[in-house]
C-alpha positions as CSV (number, residue, x, y, z in Angstrom):
1,M,87.5,138.0,98.3
2,P,86.1,134.5,98.8
3,E,86.8,132.6,102.0
4,F,89.7,130.1,102.2
5,G,87.3,127.3,103.0
6,T,85.8,127.4,99.5
7,K,87.4,125.7,96.5
8,L,87.4,129.1,94.7
9,L,90.8,130.2,95.9
10,S,93.8,128.7,94.2
11,H,97.0,127.8,96.1
12,E,98.6,130.7,94.4
13,L,96.2,133.2,95.9
14,I,96.5,131.7,99.3
15,H,100.3,131.7,99.0
16,T,100.1,135.4,98.0
17,A,97.9,136.3,100.9
18,L,100.2,134.5,103.4
19,R,103.3,136.2,101.9
20,K,101.6,139.6,102.2
21,Q,100.7,138.9,105.8
22,F,104.0,137.2,107.0
23,G,106.6,138.5,104.6
24,K,109.9,136.7,104.8
25,Q,109.6,135.6,108.4
26,E,111.9,132.6,109.1
27,A,109.3,131.0,111.4
28,I,105.6,131.5,111.7
29,P,104.0,130.4,114.9
30,K,100.9,128.0,114.5
31,V,98.9,130.5,116.6
32,A,99.5,133.3,114.0
33,L,98.5,131.0,111.1
34,I,95.4,129.9,112.9
35,D,94.5,133.5,113.6
36,F,95.1,134.4,109.9
37,L,92.9,131.5,108.7
38,R,90.1,132.5,111.3
39,E,90.1,136.0,109.8
40,H,89.5,134.6,106.3
41,S,87.3,131.7,107.3
42,G,84.5,133.3,109.3
43,N,83.1,131.1,112.0
44,A,85.0,128.0,111.4
45,K,85.6,125.6,114.2
46,P,89.1,125.1,115.6
47,S,89.3,121.6,114.1
48,T,88.4,123.1,110.7
49,L,91.2,125.7,111.0
50,A,93.6,123.0,112.0
51,W,92.6,120.8,109.0
52,R,93.1,123.8,106.7
53,L,96.6,124.3,108.1
54,H,97.2,120.7,107.5
55,E,95.9,121.1,103.8
56,L,98.3,124.0,103.2
57,T,101.2,121.9,104.5
58,Q,100.2,118.9,102.3
59,A,99.9,121.3,99.3
60,G,103.5,122.4,99.9
61,I,102.6,126.0,100.6
62,L,103.8,125.7,104.2
63,T,106.6,123.6,105.6
64,R,106.6,122.5,109.2
65,I,110.0,123.4,110.7
66,G,109.4,122.4,114.3
67,Y,106.7,121.9,116.9
68,G,104.1,124.7,116.3
69,R,106.4,126.5,113.8
70,Y,105.9,126.8,110.1
71,Q,107.7,128.5,107.1
72,L,106.3,129.6,103.8
73,N,107.6,127.4,101.0
74,D,109.4,129.6,98.4
75,R,110.3,126.8,96.1
76,P,108.0,126.4,93.1
77,I,105.5,123.6,93.3
78,Y,106.5,120.9,90.8
79,Q,104.0,120.3,88.1
80,A,104.6,117.3,85.8
81,D,104.6,117.9,82.2
82,L,101.7,115.6,80.9
83,S,101.9,116.5,77.3
84,P,101.2,113.6,74.9
85,T,104.4,112.3,73.3
């Protein structure tokens, strides 16, 4: 499995891996997410891991529900229909 730091993993694969690890937890502590990312990112710096967490939040995979607490977003990610009319 490629590392999360590469562009090879799609958001769907990351979401699946997070779902497998954390299940239906209501709140996931930031420390647990950083540990999860560290396991899949090798020797990444703490700032890199924090940035990856930020990217997952911006992509809509995670939702911040409080200070240091996140939740997996179960809603489908909106994709605009760009077919020519």
